[in-house]
ROFIVO-874107 format. One record per residue: x, y, z of N, C-alpha, C in turn. Coordinates in steps of 0.001 Angstrom, whole numbers, plus 500000, padded with zeros to 6 digits. Example, Ala and Ser with C-alpha at 12.3 -4.5 7.8 and 13.67 -1.06 7.14 Angstrom:
% residues 2
513190494310507800512300495500507800513200496700507800;512850497750507080513670498940507140512900500030507870;
//
This chain:
% residues 641
801659419265685244803026419555685531803297418261684664;803818418040684025803946416249683171804762415172684095;804020414221684463804626413227685609805602411953684897;804934411913683666805166410100682933804900410488681441;805781409781680541806149410097679156805994408033678931;805524408067678128805797406855676528806103407018675387;806676406642674654807164406784673357806929405513672210;806710405402671466806314404483670484808249404281669497;807987402926669831809378402484669115809347402743667402;808298402478667011808168402266665571807587403692665145;806639404502665372806144405526664656806295406642665970;806019408168665187806366408987666288805191408914667218;804680408203667215803547408246668291804176408161670282;803461409339670766804084409680672369802802410163673475;802662409554674317801856409706675286802389410751676407;801780411467677197802521412176678297801034412001679475;801234412161680521800264412102681616800966413116683141;800186413389683835800255414426685063798971414429685976;798924415542686592797909415892687648796640415907686985;795866415673687874794118416151687225793747415232686309;794288414260686380793660413415685064794111413603683799;795493414146683499796038414864682749796325413890681454;795855413406680307796643412467679708796398413601677897;798131413099677570797610413768675969798831412496675327;798580413249673867799147412114673057799931412608671325;800630412135671318801091412714669712801303411590668713;800873411954667618801232410795666205801746411633665245;802795412653666114803555413879665025804699414191665127;805411413010666243806971413310667096806624414569668164;805816414979668464805636416039669180805037417161668779;805056417504667931804421418884666999803048419664667464;802537418459667420800598418234668357800237417500669410;799589418081670008799250416994671085797896417211671222;797255416055671282795719416110671713795392415854673393;794369416434673776793871415900675334792956414404674715;793155413527676175792090412254675843791700412812676590;789855411987676546788499412088676977788608410960677924;787452411174679014786627410277679324788148409162680371;788800410506681135789903410231682356789299410935683393;789086410659684710788720411195685661789615412197686166;789344413798686604789687414938686783790471414503688363;790098414004688722790187414148690632791623413203691045;792011412863689654793382411952689756794901412203689496;796055412046690005797613412354689678797840411178689255;798017411238687739798704409949687019800015410144686701;800757409081687296802592409168687726803344408752686074;802659407501685363803273406508684714802418406561683663;802385405829682389801607405528681318802981404290680648;802181403990679511802874402817678794801676402467677996;802319401704676464801448401746675548802164400255674580;801825399358674337802159398276673382802470398445672218;803408397737671299803697398423669953802753398518669228;801609398272669400800520398435668375800073399671668265;800370400372669365800340401814669471798408402076669700;797930401068670574796388401328670355796130400749671876;796738399878672652796673399129673826797551400036674771;796705400340675707797847401643676727797714400886678188;798016401412679180797802401526680534798626402775681308;797968403339682003798243403927683074798186404152684267;799002404323685856798729404334686713799284405738687676;798541405651688692799535406749689806799217406578691008;798622408054691542798352407828693357796737407158693688;797490406354695226796279405417695338795847404168694848;796883403886694118796951402909693122795793403045691808;795717403790691619794729403948690033795217403279689244;794501402279688549795568402055686857793931402012685795;794592402965684807793377403159683917794220402317682659;792846402133681713793428401144680204792846402038679443;793262401747678091792946402874676626792684401256675467;791927401579674764792058400394673644792022400783672347;792095402510672382792077403422671377793110404368671217;794327403908671802795742404275671450795439405888672113;794702405812673270794908406720674501793943407894674381;792794407947673032791683408787672901790957408689674220;790401407778674722789723407475676013789979406576676744;789392406454678179790172405511679278789250405237680191;789619403994680409788072403460681357789268403028682864;788708403223683693789049402619685368789466400742685611;790492400467685653790482398660686249790721399100687405;789390398369688196789385398178689514790363396529689934;791122396697690741791812395523691052792425395943692523;793262394961693629793667394577694752795146394654695021;795788395113693882797033394873694293797750396053695081;797371397021695144798091397944695877797097399469696320;797243400338697369796561401505697449797970402683697772;799033402123697255800004402844697194799971403528696036;801177404501696088801249405369694494802055404723693145;801484404476692698802540403804691588802589404593690115;804555404373690540805373405050689622805738404804688486;805644403533687934805763402991686830805201401706686616;805260401681685228803851400331684695804602400182683185;804629398443683114804601398740681910804025397096681346;803447396859680231802979394985679860803488395109678912;803353393758678252803697392950677389802917393389676157;803392392839674996802750392991674054801252392611674067;801130391506674484799938390726674364798985391302675513;799351391928676812798741392760677225798490391619678285;799157390415678584798673389757679749799685389657681030;800757390160680339801900389895681395802147391644681866;802262392348683047802087393404683302802672393697684732;803691395049685018804775394874686377804471396257686778;803895396482687965804168398070688497805514398385689516;805371399284689797806328399909691523805726401146691508;805332400963692879805048401427694050805856402386694442;805023403354695236806559404904695940806723403767697240;806201402863698069806593402208698976807709400974698956;808184400531697422808970400084697019808830398140696978;807576398455696350806670396933696230806896397188694718;807452395852694325806998395227692873806127394247692813;804527394428691845803627393840691760803598393248690137;803278391976689536803666391360688322802198390824688376;801089391037687099800478389777686655800729389200685403;800421388089685346800746387275683954798828386918683318;797745387434683565796544387071683063795920388902682961;796545389966682486795812391067682142795570392019683067;796345392049684412795990392487685523794271392088686467;794088390921686066793055390653687067793666390238688198;794716389168688585795647389194689737796774389492689823;797366390393690920798370390528690912798885389736692147;800560389665692084801520389066692792802444389757693557;802726390155694777803962391341694444804903391078696000;805648391809695779806649391534697389807324392958696925;807700393516698788808335394574699314810157394699698386;810612395106697959811947395434697672812659395872698815;814167395664698599815192396794699733814633398019699846;814065398578700957813420400175700890815045401143700941;815950400508701265816990401485700973817640401627699534;816948401063698800817746401547697564815971401312696539;815684402744696092814261402952696207814086402753694572;813234402207694462812924401961692576812425402739691766;812629402991690504812417403863689358812072403692688883;811676403178687670811663402636686521811816401540686011;810961400993685236810702399565684926810575399583683357;811280398956682446811097399305681178811725398193680446;810436397178679398811313396217678719811623396155677430;812320395717676742813181395513675539811737394672674574;811742393713674968810918392968674407809927392310675258;809237390467675111808568390475676281808224389921677518;810347389445677011810443388787678347811827389356678873;812848390589677973813709390929678413813568392223679098;813616392510680051813652394114680821814455394670681954;814376395696682292815013396065683141814417397172684213;814770396656685145814189397851686413815571398782687106;815577399931687126816206400716687760815882401205688755;817136400990690256816272401361691516817984402198691488;817987403033693017818617404335693227820203403746693217;820428402162693176821738402273693822821950400679693231;821185400621691920820732399137691268820268399327689906;820716397989689409820401397910687606819663396114687846;818455396074687856817517394446688052817355394204686468;818028393249685800817022392809684767816755391536684569;815609390794683712815137389823684188815075389027682173;815277387427682185815206387385680711814207386791680290;813165386308681582811887385338681520810703385820681925;810756387558681740809340387880682311809158388151683467;810311388388683972809609388824685210809794387418686653;810082386245686088810108385349686851811066385273687790;812568386007687421813348386369688381814392387163687769;814868388037688727815452389583688459816983389362688958;817936389618688320819393390112688918819489391074688442;820697391233689373821262393192690073822586393109689292;822490393552688191823679393538687359824955394660688238;824612395672688629825596396346689398825645395504690632;825081394895691124825675393901692349826323392493692249;825899392594691471826342391111691253827518390880690120;827559392195689303828789391990688481829439393240688014;829281394563688772829701395753688325829796396738689440;829463395935690633829813396697691750831427397663692205;832250396679692024833504396912692401833908398407691614;833758398419690056833996399191688717833519400171689236;832092400240689500831031401297689503831613402207690885;831893401747691878831566401988693619833039402683693236;834001402171693148835778403038692891835177404198691869;834724404355690838834637405181690188833409406534690607;832519406239691019830881406927691608830046406612692039;829918407261693094829232406764694651827980407450694453;827545407847693496826361409018693047824958408015692869;824154408708693110822892407861692934821921407928691672;821769406425691093821215406516690261819960407334689781;819998407871688042817949408552688721817779408509687228;818187407821685713817847407984685015818405406599683875;817666406169683007818820404833681927817735405179680971;818420404571679696817707404379678471818449403297677925;817792402432676928818437401120676764818184400752675235;819656400347674801819392400653672972820676399936672781;820293399018671807821386398375671178822591397379671725;821892396921672960823415396133673636823714396943674522;823583398156674755824191399223675824822892399678676853;823364400123677915822561400238678764823286402020679147;822590403260679049823114404511679647822338405005680557;823108404992681776822226405209683516822899406267683845;822362407418684131822668408911684784822424408911686098;823102409737686922823488410015688489822570411187689053;822644411687690111821697412711690659823075413560690760;824363413611690120825220414360690010826188414439689004;825096414047687822825317414742686396826511414068686024;826970412576686195827476411786685407826866410470684992;827268410134683969826847408957682925827722407993683414;827214406635683493827501405108682979827270404227681641;827867404210680426827363403158679765828067401494680017;826857400988679835827075399629680735826914398605679028;828109397743678998827735396897677342826994396037678521;825985395210677460824794394311678201824984392714676907;825338391832677697825150390662676921825205389407677886;826602388593677698826100387162678494826839388129680264;828123389184679863828436389517680761828332390527680792;827760391401681229827814393114681605829184393493682072;829738394803681247831064395262681593830817396854681222;831827397817681913831442399059682282832146399881680855;831475400195679908832272400582679004833015402155679307;832142402929679536832598404389680104832062404838681110;832936405751681921832082406532682793832719407805682532;831311408910682053831420410538681785831079411546683008;831900412296682775831019413406683642830429414474682208;829260414701682370828869415244681797828555417262681687;828050418179681081828161419392681207827511419907682506;826563418916682524825629418992683663826133418422684977;827418418915685680827919418432687006827061418944688149;826843418105688757826290418082690216824800418586690267;824365418096689032822646417968688895822092416639688273;820736416595689057820556414715688849819537415027687196;820462414075686626819543413967685056818471412960685278;817607413566684873816260412955684885815741412514683369;816279412761683041816290411904681317817077411680680435;817370410205679954817976409997678459817306409413677527;817698409922676426817257409833675477818034409095674159;818216407868673739818829407265672885818182406784671765;818680407730670324817616407423669270818761405999668581;819803405764669111820586404562668059821991404536669622;822926403673668833824042402950670003824952404663669850;825101405099668980826001406314669323825169407971669043;824076408182669104823039408976669404822077409045670417;822559410211671075821432410858672119821303411959672733;820534411884673391820267413551674517820150413237675791;820188414029676426820177414157678144819333415810678563;818788415313679601818348416451680374818298416386681558;818559416974682675819046417608683747818025418572684781;818308418521686104817542419841686710818091421329686001;818270421598685268818592422754684779818299423112683227;818526424562683105818102424884681519819166424104680307;819772422938680454820615422305679291820165421152678947;820242421068676968819796419619676859821543419534676396;821450418094676352823083417726676067823175416258675641;823865416464674362824072415871673038825559414942673020;824988413181672651826438412734672586826106412097670976;827461412027670366827041411531669066828122410062668837;828675409742669858829775408570669925829311407672671198;828308407475671282827823406167671941827715406565673649;827907408351673977828379408596675618829427408489676210;830436408723675294832009408832675645832028410391676012;831228411059674987831957412722675123829722413362674944;829644414102675812828333414950676037829001416459675775;828235417311674844828116418482674875826632419114675127;826988420659675508825586421126675127824802421506673924;823717421077673618822773421640672206822048422479672169;821695422733673789820533423871673140820574424078675227;820282425876675104819791426368676390819081427019676926;818194426751677575817345428080677743817472429367678047;816745430331677839817737431481678073817156431781679347;815713431701680402815695431767681469815886430802682310;816972431277683399817524430439684295816714430158685091;815625430348685307815001429801686610814198429155685585;814349428603684427813318427228684104814505425993684268;813809425027683895814068423346683847813551422407683299;814424421960682162814122421061681380813630419918682216;812258419368682517811821417734682961811767416571682746;811410416610681487810948415763680348811408415667678846;811668414903678469812198415509677019812705413436676476;812287413752674745812651412415674379812757413058672794;813627411639672305813844411909670442813201410812670253;812318411054668819812016409903668097813117409570666802;813719410463666439815068410224665397816040411221665710;817051410694664946817863412237664937817710413611664782;816563414261664090816220415360664119814736415707664747;813810414690665092812691415073665517812519414738667318;812213415995668306812220415758669658811642416784669762;810934416218670968810218417024671842810670416982673730;810445418210674471810731418233675883809690419501676466;809758419136677980808733419438678214809603420644679616;809165422050680096809538422882680687808970422719681719;808934422525682802808310423117684059808622424428684849;807482424604685492807820426313686264807616427559685138;807477426892684133806434428048683031805672427239682041;805454425639682236804691425067681628804849425543680258;805910425127679842806295425222678189806094423671677457;806145423554676407806530422774675582806716422828674371;808166421965674331808794422828672787809041421601671942;809042421261670577809431420254669900810183420780668726;811238419853668475812157420497667084812060419390666087;812462420018665170812602418776663567813565418907663018;814841420002663581816023419995662851817248419249663797;817233418428664746817631417755665668818045418766666666;817119419790666836817843420543668328818371421771668380;818391422541666522819240423430666018818290424476666681;816815424379666397815411425030666678814715424388667737;813950425026668009812481424585668863811400425422668719;810516425109668662809060425380668912808194424983669310;806851425809670201806438425191671277804868425983671601;804115425303672566803479425955672723803072426097674523;802981427478674861802554427563676557801666426753677156;801907426270677861800957425669679122800885425928680116;800812427380680647801153427863682008799446428890682332;799102428821683593797958429608683439797422430530682974;798671431421682441798263432692681652798009432513680488;798099431312679682797471431216678287796122431674678023;795875432114677003795057432406676166794531431548674948;793626430512675387793114429541673984791538430102673673;791716430064672685789910431350672264790129430148670871;788600429812670465788232429209668895787894430873668331;788069430904666760787782431443665985787593430689664963;786142431176664556785566430574663477785108431631662390;785264430620661179785335431629659843784160430409659106;783062431010658436781927429751657819782086428413658323;782536427662657573782460426182658425783635425636659096;784555426589659376785826426254659827786436427074661213;786998426137661784787019426503662679788590426631663367;789714427521663932790515427972664308790643427540666015;791877427055666229792497427328667466793611428343667911;793755429471668573794404430484668588794730429920670327;796214430071670626797148429445671780797946430687671851;798855430523672824800102431578673317800985431358671785;801124430122671267802039430449670216802037430107669037;800315429777668603800567429673667505798762429700667175;798527429343665751797511429769665280797391428841664237;796228427999664451796120426551663891794196425778663555;794145425216662710792976424761662359792370423646663837;791321423494664021791030422883665085790836421479664862;790710420777663710790899419443663329792676418756663720;792175417763664524793396417128664730794301416844663862;795881417016664304797035416962663392797248418010662481;796459419143662332796850419615661434797884420892661545;798874421027660814800175421973661161799472423194661079;800548424064662133799882425547662846800177426066661277;798891427171661396799406428645659952799801429191660498;800443429552661442801053430310662219801678429944663467;802782429647663833803547429158664954805125429940665191;805296430372666465806139431386666373806958430823667535;808867430505667579809343430228667761809612430437669930;809824429786670405809388429947672481810217430968672427;811275431446671575811907432450672224811105434381672154;809833434067671398809334435312670936807928435550672234;807716436320671821806739436563673572805555436284673154;805056435671673747803605434901673957802452435684673281;801397434889672662800406435786672207799595435551672946;798245436688673470797560436561674206796416437171673668;796053437271672342794809438214672327794585437966670611;793331437731670175793160437384668610791915438418668051;792086438725667247791031439173666774790457439194665175;789518439175664565789156438821662781788187439276662617;787518439596661603786733439907660930786055439180659911;786963438670659062787038437519658421788025436586658400;788168435749657497788998434582657442790501435400656484;790499436218655890791614436935655409791960438167656339;791463438683657208791666439219657939791850439393659744;793307438949660373793416438313661408794518439210662179;794224439387663195795390439938664294795248439330665497;796986438918665316797469438153666990798374439126667568;798116439151668833798541440320669816798975439684671059;800163440311671474800303439870673012801678440617673979;802573439675674553803430440613675514804359441494674337;805155442327675042806031442969674560805813443781673126;804470443938673423804261444596671944804279444498671140;803896442833670786803926442640669252802896441913669039;802860442378667329801692442111666842801776441691665642;801231440642665213801651439598663714799315439733663208;799855440637661761798320440544661225798358439874660088;797449439560659226796820438899658188796229439719657165;796247440207656234795529440922655524795015440212653932;795632438827653901795436437743652957796006436958652956;795555435386652583795847434461651840796907433806653320;796649434254654469796806434138656056798184433954656026;799160434904655085800498435720655039800872436541656400;801381435998657575801064437066658630802546437995658631;802090439103659167803210440158659046803487440929660357;804664441235660631804944442059662300804989443528662445;804283443856663339804846445464664198805052445383665535;805158446427665954805209446657667310805219448061667908;804498447721669183804245448715670042805116448951671225;806392449716671332806833449803672352807099448338672491;806660447842674023807251446547674914805756446682675609;804594447126675626803385446794676143802637445704675960;802461444935677323801660443697677085799824444079676784;799894443847675470798388443939674531797550442670674880;796264443538675418795340442730676163793954443152674949;793819444117673983792788443686673239792805444838672040;792164444181671012792048445296669930790724444887668894;790251446189668359789205445665667588789339446754665985;788183446108664980788384446996663750787213446990663498;787122448074662474785494447972661615785809446821660539;784004447187659866784045445760658819784593446222657469;785423447017657339787079448116656292787925446975656729;788524446895658080789879446131658381790739447416658138;790568448646658215791660449773658001791588450089659514;790380450591660047790289451875661223790412451010662593;791122450879663702790624450201664782791478450746665823;791075450411667136791932450775668265792170449316668984;793546449711670150794354448787670839794327449086671988;794234448121673147794612448405674453795609447871675369;796105448371675816797566447519677081797012447773678497;797683446688678807797758446895680171798809447888681161;799123448566680478799542449958680990798950450732681039;797967450640680627796092451739680221796806452524679331;797649451865678162797200453136676654796332452562675809;795856453436675222795255453197673742795714453917672649;795755452768671368796254453235670427795381453421669127;795649453605668386794601454302666940795276454039665861;795201452797664820795380452875662900794105452826662474;794713453336661118794077453687660063794075453130658496;795393451924658764795794450977658207796036449508658143;794859449345658872794938447934659597795900447221659752;797005448167661021797776447454661669799123447798661657;799292448529660588800824448410660121801538449905660989;801021450694661322801265451715662230800127451988662820;800409452367664449799344452302665302800216453920665986;798484455047666515799078456143666852798892455977668495;799502456454669183799142456762671013797366458028670876;796817457277671819795627458389671796795726459151672711;796571459206673041796775460552674717795625460263675945;795528458514675956794683457937676509795402457308678349;796642458229678139797191456830679431796585456907680801;796052455517680822795763455951682543796428454776683247;796468455497684733797534454968685791796721453374685997;795480452784685468795165451612685789794921450655684270;794871449315684794795137448341683399793507448665682642;794056448427681569792920448723680716792673446865680353;791695446000680512791252444693680375790726444503679073;790312444909678353788867444534677528788459445688676220;788700445416675275787695446119674386786840445309673723;785569445966672840784724445444672096784067446687671330;783996445990670861783059447229669321782363446578668461;781188447472667761780667446800666595781359447131665362;780729446848664480781487446607663244781775447929662586;781033448813662774781293450443662109782182451036663400;782184450508664347782930451213665791782138452787666019;780822452513666135779950453487666627779214453094668193;779968451714668161779790451704670096780773450531670299;781759451414671370782884451117671477783335450885672494;783501449788673714783423449940675356785083449395675467;785323450310676445786843449859677403786382449336678700;786896448070679279786555448280680672788293448215681238;788522448368682739790107448189683245789495448054684701;790706448103685041791078448076687060790185449244687492;789816449049689018788794449634689470787754450397689188;786988449289688620785529449554688277785212450650687186;786582450860686392786429451875685305785731451354683770;784549452171683350784420452156681875784529452997680776;784568452876679665784837454067678707784183453783677557;783641454955676977782278454360675951782952455192674664;782851454793673582783087456149672050782123455546671489;781323456386670877780198456478669447780774456984668533;781891457304667588782684457635666745784252456683666802;784214456449665447785242455431664733786630456305665074;786680457267665619787870458182665720788074458464667374;786984458085668748786593459272669796785860459990669807;785626460975670737786124460765672230785882459628672649;786727459250674217786103458575674833785466458907676091;784404458649676480784299459021678001783890458243679438;784397458365680267783999457870681352783189457461682070;782691456233682817781689455918683319781860454958684643;781027455170685412781236454652687179780034453754687099;779685452344686334778916451599686822778453450851688456;779474451169688661779359450655690436779610451438691186;778873452027692125778594453061692972780405452268694134;780730451564694373782156450803694985782647450405693840;782891450981692922783728450730692015785324450564692110;785891451063693117787304450854693445787717449739694114;786340449123694276786781447691695149786892446555693870;786705447308693123786653446181691995787009445987690512;787546445127689722788180445513688526787352444447687373;787360445292686705786297444741685060787378444186684527;787139442793684310787834442096683680787550441872682229;786493441630682027785625441280680383785035441790680091;784425442573679121783182442916678440782777442045677136;781092441946677326780710440938675728779444441391675832;779221441833674154777741442325674184777424440978672798;776442440794672597775507440342671183775758440508670443;775247439869669520775410440657667660774873442273667668;773842442467668741773198443695668030773386444953669058;774279444362670090774868445451670643773966446056671557;773060445574671719771989445792673172771785444605674288;772316443084674227772437442816676044774191442928676020;774332443197677050775843442921677329776027442395679013;777379442222678759777376441904680193779326442392680643;779546442656681588780653442964682144781168441888683265;782181441057683191782536440250684363783431440909685058;783019441180686485783568441952687275784578441074688485;785926441317688890786434440353689743786774441206691054;786884440475692338787400441071692966788524441712693160;789298443070693678790318443094693794791545443096694771;792693442361694693793400442289695692793921443506696012;793897443828697485795353444700698053795950444129698908;797411444020698892798477443740699646798378441958699600;797416441230698871797442439904698575795755439376698897;795433440428700169793969439610700126792631440182699122;791945440206699063790515439838698728789667441191699327;789544441801698545788793443387699364787595442505699539;786773442330698190785818441330698244785608439941697739;784873439130698069784713437888697444783687437432696335;784616436751695058783761436244694128783189436711693359;783419436623691782783293437263690792781702437238690409;781224438619690295779514438366689792779638439242688413;778802439539687923778206440301686568777649441450686493;777703442325685668776655443595685402775874443302684035;775117443883683876774031443342682649773335444585682620;773407444666681081773072445784680146772120445147679114;770569446027679026770142445482678084769729446722677137;770184447936677374770013448791676317771543449467675557;771867448655675361773210449117674654774429449585675255;774442449271676869775521450417677484774830451235678542;773796451797678204773278453217679067773182452859680434;773090451472680851772437451598682238772955450170682411;773501449791683955773427448454684276773129447962685370;773326446587685597772921446406687058773271445110687039;773392444905688553774492443598688999773873442228689163;774103441465688837773696440121689069774968439273689749;774234438865691324775277438138691675774423436893692693;773634436319691774772966435358692709773991434206692268;774828433428692600775751432518692318776006431604693539;775491430331693743775555429454694560776939429242695278;778224429175694477779475429207695298780296430842694749;781757430848695297782345431700694897782729430608693507;783337431839692415783762431420691278784734432834690850;785810432265689808786410433428689680785984433236687725;785559434167687167785133433745685637786306434154684563;785767433492683813787118434554682526786354434292681537;785044434146680865784372434294680154783121434020679529;782369434787679144780933434550679089780485434370677257;779584433666677137779359433422675706777845433388675467;777738434237674192776496434043673777776036432998673116;775052431557673459774969430719672624773915430666672252;773188429336671314771867429841670232770532429955671259;770822429068672259769545429238673248770025429454674791;770677430158675128771187429942676162772536430915676265;773016431350677650774076432192678118775374431131678320;776652431175678518777580430244678931778247430866680017;778601431096681007780014431299682076781360430217682209;782050430773681923783570429758682446783860430522683460;784857429417684214785711429789684985787016429489685120;787804429806686245789168429559685959789369428081687056;788403427264687714788524426156688285788037425095687223;787546425416686210786802424461685370785477423489685521;784949424742685441783420424636685888782384425344684935;781496425206684443780415425735683266779128425805684068;778968427503683904777432427665684214776808428174682938;775205428382683242774198428272682245773159429385682912;772719429852681786771393430509681993770353430291680637;769392430463681300768634430292680371767023431609680222;767664432291681133766463433768681321767518435337681160;768842435004679513769310436232679428770138436406680736;770704435812681160771676435401682436771253436285683837;770030436121684109769213436637685262769365435286686542;769482434191686202769769433030686982770429432131686162;771926431916686903772650430806686600772707429796687730;773062428619686719773267427281687198774690426389686714;775079425792687717776183425159687294776253423546686886;776926423191685737776766422386684703777968421341685842;777115420292685983777905419021686850778290418141686121;778967416890686325780161417704687213781244418680686630;782188418868687313783536419845686983783853418719685870;784268419804684541784999418869683636786835418772683917;787156420178684713788667419710684386789179420797686042;790235421032686368790543421863687341791642422689686553;791272422929685456792179423396684430791373425207684661;791597426284684061790614427147683585790380427073682566;789106427349682580788235427219681185788467428391680334;788721428587678842788669429995678267787596430545677323;787069429379676455786334429835675012785304428588675015;784087428433674620783198427562674244782931428129672948;782869426641672709781743427036670753780699425799670726;779699426765670213778427425610669651778649424945668632;778446423691668202778939423595666609778219422070666287;777579421680665208776855420586665033776569419686666109;775784420343666785774999419573667575775967419377669070;777347419888668778778032419356670422778659421015670804;779185420771672150779772421593672781781433421670673139;782138422427672459783317422111672755784034423468673428;784635423078674672785427423874675216786463423905675465;787388424633675694789146424865675473789441425897676744;790825425159677387791420425924678138792785425804678919;793736425974679508794592425722679566795609424579679703;796934424924679723797556423612679629796945422347678640;796496422690677487796391421828676413795108421350676745;793980422009677688792557421086678028791531421705676663;791132420353676091789802420563675023788991419232675247;787829419835675346786707419198676089785607418782674454;784829418007673866783691417801673426782891417085674113;781492418152674096780285417404674681779564417293673576;778861416113673619777720415855673272776475416288673127;776059418021672690775084418416673243773898417864673172;773094416736672420772362416086672597771903414959673592;772902414476674054773347413716675495773388414559676599;773210415164676506773670416293677994772347416754678263;772149416740679723771331417120680639771410418405681048;770771419471680016770655421072680222770281421095681704;768853420854682359768680421216683506769230420589684535;769745421628685476771084420960685972770699420117687182;771568418822687506771384418020688724772589418124689642;771844418029690710773228418161692096772886417087692876;774082416896693488774000415309694124774121415619695709;773782415026696648773462415015697845773966414017698480;774724413950699238775294412469699512774608412275700903;774247411251701211773235410898702452773465409498702479;773629408747703950774424408028704844772944406698704571;773410405613704105772118404631704133773107403269704447;772621402503705703773630401000705837775201401522705960;775382402314706036776817402923706234777649403099705044;776814403343703668777275403594702443776708405140702046;777666405596701761777070407103701243777062406842699581;775234407384699945774735406979698300774151408470697956;774037408824696539773958409816696092772246410281696001;771657411300696551770360411977696489769900412462695186;769028412471694417769330413792693538768481414680693653;768616415434693088767875416740693236767969417396692210;766776418162691813766391419062690170766431420410690815;767300421234690235767694422558690764766023423293689901;765496422993688807764479423473688174764116422651687149;762739422471685975762439421742685470762089420700685697;762007419658685062762198418328685044763319417449683621;763432416574684288764150415030683427763211414525682362;763547414517681215762888413418680421763482412420679833;763002411546679921763713410121679488765350410194679559;765921410297680781766794410219681394767079408669682572;768171407985681964768870407197682745770041407362683284;769979407605684575771260408069685500771653406886685997;772967406381686286773317405464686684774270406126687756;774824405397689107775702405931689976776188405027690461;777637404980690242778336403703690908779148404201692106;779531403540692899779925403885694478780669402748694850;781846402910695480782662402289695862782405402379697271;781972401407697909781752401449699379783149401581700211;783310402409701271784677402564702097785502401581702370;785605400105702786785847399226702953786791399055701236;786247399705700083786103398826698874785744397432698572;784662396991699378784673395230699177783142395423698446;782749396249698175781531395939697725781398397572696759;780664397174695385780080398395694665778981398432694490;778191399300694745776916400024694629776318400566693578;775518400217693423774767400717691847773534401181691949;772838402477691858771800403354692004771318403663690189;770022403492690070769602403968688872768033404872689344;768724406019688478767051406876688427766199406693687632;
//
């Protein structure tokens, strides 16, 4: 979930942040977002700010954490300070990065004049909650509180309350609502309330109330106001609506409405009159527009997303729920569908001219050349997989509802194969001649076909398969070695068995045996055959690897993220991992320690020191440095191995 955001005034740059160390940035007005690296995954980041050069940035969050970036948000470092251990809710810095200010959830204001080395702070009126700080230039800035609007003209040395000192009588007579959001532009300040009203305040030698407007979001908390000039702007509240003004805030009208009434627009920004983006909570969707809000496109960020790598020769593509694009940063989507269309969940290809993308509600997008996609429809089923032979004509398709379809013309027309099952079909895999085809489903079911046109024979690799679901099946290129990912089945919300495990075959699926040697309870999402090892991904951001063809598995430490990981790609000495919520990580393979390291915390002189333990093998030419901050925060201990 996006908690904080900041957008450049001069370019289409933007940054957002959230839980589990999530920081993403855009350089094209919100159409594409890139995930930052070197961000701790165990922190909650609430706010973010960047200087006008779009290179120097600051982010802050729970427990007083402050991070700094010097490369536009690509990477971040932790800044140690003694200002506060409370949660930081808003942050801002001057263009030279010397003056800075933070607001905390305990109504504290801290300021620094030497780049964060020293901080001075004080507590504000506890009944008047501090919400957000924003500076127009290095000296002129505002703080919005629930019942105040503070202004400074001298870089925070003195703050004046415009509401109490100049406008209290006018505002209180009109509206006693609590302030919730604001924006400042061209000598005007627009302040939204928790009841859906907006005050437009003129700024100058003396502040004056220009207008008080009831918006279409009455009785809803306004959480975002984005003005692109003195007349044009947008606002969002805890509703499905996005409103727009074209007369400086005197009148607001509905410009856009989400069709799902259970969703709410939480964060929103417009770079100019045409380019904008916003984020939807409870469904994890990020939308952008290039025509002033007439149409929106976006990517889904929910846990159900399927992010995959697709590799053609020397070029790699990324498939997400709503787009198909090059893996290179800032590349425009080859295919992007409107947010109102069903999400895509599965991609298949034999070469770069023949691509099939499928998803919810039976929708199929297919390309037979030049990456121009056509569409076809199979009822309203949720498609979970498909495969084709090397001619790209004959193929099979399975659905979550237990149906199997066959095509002979490359996917333009599909025929029901009279294979209706009551249980879900979860994955399908086949060789290029379709003479070895496998389907897995719930209740431990496996179906096998040795002909391009069937028939299909059922198998029960597990004696107690009724208690398990087969979620995925993967084979090597020769279709001799293969694995089935086995998940525990839930009944009435309770697990019948605990923990995922694997079924393995070394003879092309004729026989299978179980591999259950895992140190912890995992839920697996995907298994990948690498060049010299096997990789296994989990729903909680862990990677496991095997060097003995899957008989023994060891967890790569530390955990990369708390998001689900879906795919992994070895390429040019790097390991690239992709997951949900836009997570994307590149690891330098030649710098990684593939013999797994575990840390055991031991006590020494009242400090916790990690003890190095090897699962197997040995470490060659490894310099490992571990830094730990003592419990009282007064001492930093470093140990080298």
